[in-house]
N, C-alpha and C positions, 0 to 999 in steps of 0.2 A: 808701560804694560808689565804686569806681574804674572808669574806662573803660580799654580796652586800651592807650591811648596815654599814660596818665599816666606822667610821668617818675619813676623811682625811683633812689635812690642805689645805689652798688655793694653796700653792706652789706645793704640791704633785698633786693636781688636775690639776693645770696648766701644769706641766711637762708631766703628763700622757696624757692630751689632745693634747699637742704638738706632741707626738708620733703618735697619731691617725690622726692629721692634716697632718703630712708628708706622711702618708699612703694615705690619701685622695688626696693630691696633686699629688702623683705618679700615681694613677689610673686615675684621671681626666686629667692630663697632657698627658698621653699616648693616651687617647681617642681623644683629640682635635688635637694634632700634627699629629697623623696618618691620621685622616680624611682629614686634609688639604693636606698632602703629597700623599694621595692615588692615585689620577689621574697621578701624575708624576711617582710613583712607578710602576703602571701598564704599563705606556708607556715605561719605561726602561726595565722591565722584560718580556714584551710581553705576557700578559695573561689576556686580558679583560674578558674572560669567567670565570675567577676566582676572578673578582673584588669583588663580594659580599662575597666570601669565606674568604677574609682577615678579614672581620668583623664577619661573622657568625661562623667561626672556633673558634674565641675567645669567642663568646657568647655561642656557644653550649657547650664548655668545662666548661665555668663558670656556666651555668645553672645546670649542673650535680654536680659540686663540691660545690656550695653554700650550698645546703641543707645538704650535707654530713658533712661539717665542721661546719655548724650551729648547727647540732645535737651533734657533737663531742665537740664543745665549751661548750654546755650546760652541758656535763658530766665532762670534764677534765679541764675546764677553757680555756680562749681564747688566752692568751698571747703566749704560745709556738707555736700555729698554725699561729699566726700573724707573728712571726719572720721567721718561715719556708716559709710562703707565700711570704714575701718580698724577700727572697733569690731566690726562684723559679722565681718570676716575673722579678727580675733584670737580672738573667742569661738568661731567655728567651728573654728579650729585646736585649741582646747582640747577641743572635742567629738570631733574626729578622734583626738586622743591618748587619749581615754577610751573609744573604741569597743571593744566586746568581740565584734563579729561583722563580717563583710564587709558585710552589708546596712547596719548602722548607720554603718560607715565611709563607704560610698557616699553615704548621706543627708547625713552631716556634710560630705562633700566638695562636695555640691551646694549646701549653705548657704554653704560657703567660696567656691564659684564665684560666688554672688550678690554677695558682698563684693568678690571679685576683679574681676567685671565692672563694678561701680560704680567701682572704682579705675581700671581701664583706660579706662572711658568718660569719666572726669572729670579725673583727675590728669594724664594725659599730654597732654590738650588744654589744660592750663593753660600749657604752655610757649609755644605761639604767642601766647597772650594776653599773657604777660609780655614776650615779645621778638618783636614783629611783624616786625622786620627779619630776613630769613632768614639773612644772613651772621652777624649777632650771635647769632642762635639756634643756629647750628651751633657757635659757640665755647662757648656755655653748655652745650650738650648733651654736651660732653666730661665735665662733672661727672656727668651722668646715666649716661654710658657707664662712668665709673669706678665709680659705685655699683653698676651692673649687674654690672660685672666683679668687684668685691670679693665680692658675694653669690655669683656663679657660681664664683669661684675657691675659696671655702671651702665652698660648698654640698655638692658631691659628697663631699668629704673628711669634712665634719661628718656628713653623712648616713650614710656608711659607718662612721665611728668610733663614732657614737652607737648605730647599729644593732648593731654588733659588740660593743661594750663595755658599753653601758647597756641600751637597749631601742629598738625602732623607734618607740615612743610618744614618746620624747624629741625626735624630729625635728620633731614638730608643735609642741612647746612652745617651740622656738627662736623662733617668731614673736612670743611674748609681749613680750620686751624691745624688739624692733624695732618692734612695734606701739605700745608706750607712747612711744617716742621719736618715732615718726611723728605721733601725735596731738598731742604737745607742739609740735613745730615747725610743723605745718600750721595748727593752730588759732591759734597766736600770730603767725606771720610770713607766712603765705601771704595776699596781699591778696584781698579778695572782688571779683572782676571780673565784671560782667554785660555781655557783649558786645552784647546786643540788648534793652535795657530797654524800648524803645518797643513791643515786641510782647508784653509780659508779660500784657496783658489778652486775648490771643487764643490762649492756650495750650490745645492739645488733645492728648491722648495716645491713641494708637491701641492700646487694650487688646485689641480683637478681633484685630488684626494680630499682636500679641505672642503671644496664645493659639494662633493658627493656625501661626505659625512654630515655637512650642514643640512642638505636636503633630506637625508635619511632621518636624522634626529628630529628635524622640524616636522616632517610628515608623520613620524611616529608619535610625536606629541599631539598633533591634531587628531590622529586616529583614535588615540586613547581618550581624548577629551570629547570627541563627537560621537563615538560609537554608542555609549550608554543613552544619549539623548535622541539620536537620530536612527539608531539601528543600522541595518545594511542599506542605507540610502545610496543613491548614485554618487553623491559627494564623498561619502565615507569609503565606498568601494574604490573609487578613483584614488583617494588618498592612500589607502592600503596598498594598492598596486604600485604607486610611486614609492612608498616606503620599502616594499620588498625589492623592487627593481634597483633603487639607489643603494640599498643595503648590500645586494649581491655585487653590484658594480664597485662599491667602495671596498668591499672585501678583496675583490680581484685586483683592484688598483693598489691596495696597501700591502697585500700579502707578500709580494716578492719585489717590492720597491725599496731600493737602497736608501732613498731619501723620504720614506713614507712619513706622512703627517702623524698618523697613529701607527707606530711600528708593530704590527701584529706578530712579527717575527719574535718579539720578546715573549709572547705568550707560549712559544715553544719550549721555553725554560720552565719546567714544572714548578720550581720554587717561586719564580716571579709570578707565574700564572695564578697560583693560589693566593698570593698577596694582593694581586690586582682584583681578584674576585671578592676578597674580603673588603677592599676599599669600596667597591661598588655597593656591597650589601650594607656596609656601615653608613655610607652616604644616603642610601635609601631610607634606612631607619631614622637617622638623625634629622633629615628634613621632614619626615612624617611627623616628628615631634615638634620641631621648631616652627613649622609652618602652620600647624593646626592646634597646638596647645593654646595659643592666645585666643583663637576663635572659640575654642571650647570654654575657656574661662570667661571670656567677655560675652559672647553670644549665647552660650548654653547655660552658664552659671550666673550671669548678670553681674559680673564684676566690672569695675572701671578699668580703663587702660593702665592706670598707675598701679592698681591692686594686682592686675594680671602680671605686670612687669616685675613687681616685688616677688611674686610666687615663682616666676620663671628664672629669676636671677640665680638661685642656688644651682640650677642646672649648668649654667655657663661658668659660674665661679668654680665649681668643683671640677670642671674640665682642666683648669689650670692647676688646682690643688693636686689632682691625680697625676698630672704630667710632671710636676715637681717631684712627687714621691717616686714616680716611675723612673725618672732620671737617676735617682739615688739607688734604687733597688735593682733594676734590670741588669746593669753591668756585673752584678755579683751573683746572679742566678745561674745555676748549671744549665737550665733550659729557659732562656729568656722568652721564648714564644708562649710559655705557659700564662703569661700576663694577659694574652689575648682571650683565653678562656674566662678569666676573671672579668675582663671588660665586657664581653658579650653577655655574660651571666647577669651582671649588674644592669646592663641595658635592657635585658629581657624583663627584669623586675619592674623597671620604669614603664615600659610599654604596657605590660599586663595591668599594672596599677592604674594607668590612665584610663584603661577600658572599664574599670570598676568604680572609679570615684563618682561622686554625685555632688549637687550643690550643698548637701548637708555634711559632706566630708570635711573634717577639720583641716584648717590650713596647715597645721603641723604635719599631717600625713601627706598632703600634697607636696610640701617642701621636702619631706623625706624621699618621696618618689623622684623629685627633680634632682636631689643629691645623688641618688642611685644612678640615674641616667648620666649625670655629669661625670661621676667617677668612672663609669663604664667607658664613656667616650675618651676620657683622659688617659685610660689604660690602653686604648686601641689606636688612636690617631698618631701619636709620636712613634709608637712601636712599628706601625706599618711603614712609616717613612724611613726610619733608621734601618729596618730589616731590608727594605728594597735597596737602599743605598749600599748596604753591606753585601747584597747578593748580586747586583748588576755589575757588568764590566765598567771600568772607569770611563771609557769612551762614551757610554750610554747613560752616564750619571744624570745629566740634565733632562734628557728626554724620558728617562725612567721615572724620575721624580715628577715631571710634568704629567706623564701618563697616569700615575697614581692619583694625582689631584683631579685629572680629567674624569677618571672613572668614578671618583667620589661625587663629582658634580653631575655626571650622567645618572648615577643612582638617585641623587636628589631631584633631578629633573623628572625622572620616571616616577618617583615617589609623589611629588606634588601633583603630577598629572593624574596618576591612578587614584590616589586618595581623594583628590579634588573631584574627579569624575564620579567616583562612587558616592562621595558625600553629596554632590549636587543632585544626582539621580535619586538617591535614597531619600533625601530630605523632601524633594519635590513629590515623590511618589507617596510618602507617608502623609504629607500635608493634604494631598488630594484625597487620600483614604479617610483621614481623620475628619475632614470637613467636606465629605462627599455631598451632603445635603445643603451646604451653605457655600455656593460657588463664589459669592462676593467675598466672603471671609477667606476662602482658600486663595483667591487672587491677591488679597492683601498680604497674606502670610507667605506667599510663594517665594518671594525674594528675602533671604535671610538678613539683608541689611536692615530690615525693620527691627531686628533684635539687637543691633549694635549702634544704631543711630537714634539718639533720644528724641529728636524732632520728628523723624518718620514714625517712631513708635507712638508718640503722643497723638499724632494724626490718625494712626491706625486704631488706637484705643477709642478715640472720639467717634470715629466712623462705626466701629463695632457696637459701641454703646448706643448709638442712634438706631442701630438695627434691632435693639432690644436684647442684646447679649452682654455678658460681663467681659469687657475688653481685656482687663488685666489678667483674668483667669485664662482666657484663650491665648494671650501672649505667653503665659507660663507653659501652656501645653505645647506651643510652638518651640519654646526653649528646650523642653524635654525631647521633642522630636529632633532638633538640631544636635543635641548632646548624643542621642542614640546613634544618629547618622555618623557623627565624627568618631565615636568610640568603636562602632562596628567596623569602620574602615581601617582601624589600627591593626586588624588581623593581618593585614599585609606586612606590617612591621614585624609581627611575631613570626610569620613565615620566613621573612628574610633572615632573622636571627637564627632560627632553627637550621636553615640552610647553611649559615655561616659556621655553626657548630660542626656540621658534616664536613665542611671544607677544612676546618682546623686540623682534622686528622691527617691531612696531607702536607702540612708544613714541615719542611726538613729542619734539622737541628741548626740553629743560628749560632755562629761563632764570630765575635767581634774581632776586627783586624786592629792591630796595635799601631799600624803605620799606614801611610798612603800607599795605594797601589798604582804603579806607574801605568 
């Protein structure tokens, strides 16, 4: 057992970081390939109503498990949990690839989210344990950024190519070789560090808090999804009541609990509170882009999965590029927090641009918008992590890092739910209005999967032609309706970024520590 301050050779540090890099690649690769393949998955498994749940099931499971294992890592050391998490994540990926219905896919994604939450709550908190000096840590995090970038660079293209030429199921099996490499390097080279061995006999886990948080977030997700379609029906009202009740109980349970699963006491620190809010807002905007840009390009603009993957690739590549630049620049800035203004500004350009593009927009301009979004995220994500680690007490390092990641995923969960609900309602409403006098055509177009599934589209065109109408022309009208619905829902991302700018005014001056804090 090693302590955080144990000296390691360069080779030992390099091999340990390689293990964490493979973990990062596995999580990042999964996010990017699934986002690109998702429209095709929904088209084949016939469950557009569960489109958002493929992402939110993963996020909801992660949100709950991140703080649990962040806390356990503080007590027991993180390496054992990282190894178990990799195994769970890899096995769940295999189950995802074998799913034969949307419900089974959603359940497998939830299991994958448990593994992903364990990884985020433990693996990423290993870095400040390995490198307590923040300036040294920024230098080593270039490796992490490079791994993240490699996965993001090849992810959309791999997702598009595998979906187009093999099967969408293959995108989940990509995790198998990466998972095997991760297990080898982590189990062999990552040192087992226990930051707080003196408290191992006082371990308490707040399982009641975890249950209440799960019920709150799950009922919130359902309320957001059902409200636009069902209005204030008995089911929706009951779900809202459960949401409010469990939310209040969760707050009371966690607020003054020494072993809280989500330690709300950390929000009493103004510096940490504003960083947590920014992580929530960044996650909201990021997932609004990653989840629905592929649907806009494939369903709205009639691009293939591989073409959409190529256009989205610059977004994720530039996250890495900006992270590397950030690691070189930020330590030398008198006000490091100024980089967050740059990041959110570039992200705003990306979201506004997505709302204005059309099928006639040149691919060069679309790539430029994706570059802007990627650079923005690359200037935000690493800085939020390092700023939280510099601000929080050493004893709360693991749980603070885990909470930051949890809030980013909560933001993503809310984003996919809200954007998905608005998109579904608006598309269905506009289709009914556009084809008010042709009920049969409206029924054919009501499910957007007809726009991403070539076979379903051909059947719909044939049926419409038999009715005496131009099937291809009406399909194009439906595409325009879907594009408008997706783009109008992105106003939520704009609102989140504007609120982030308001929050940025409250960030205190960040000063990097030159050595570990005991």
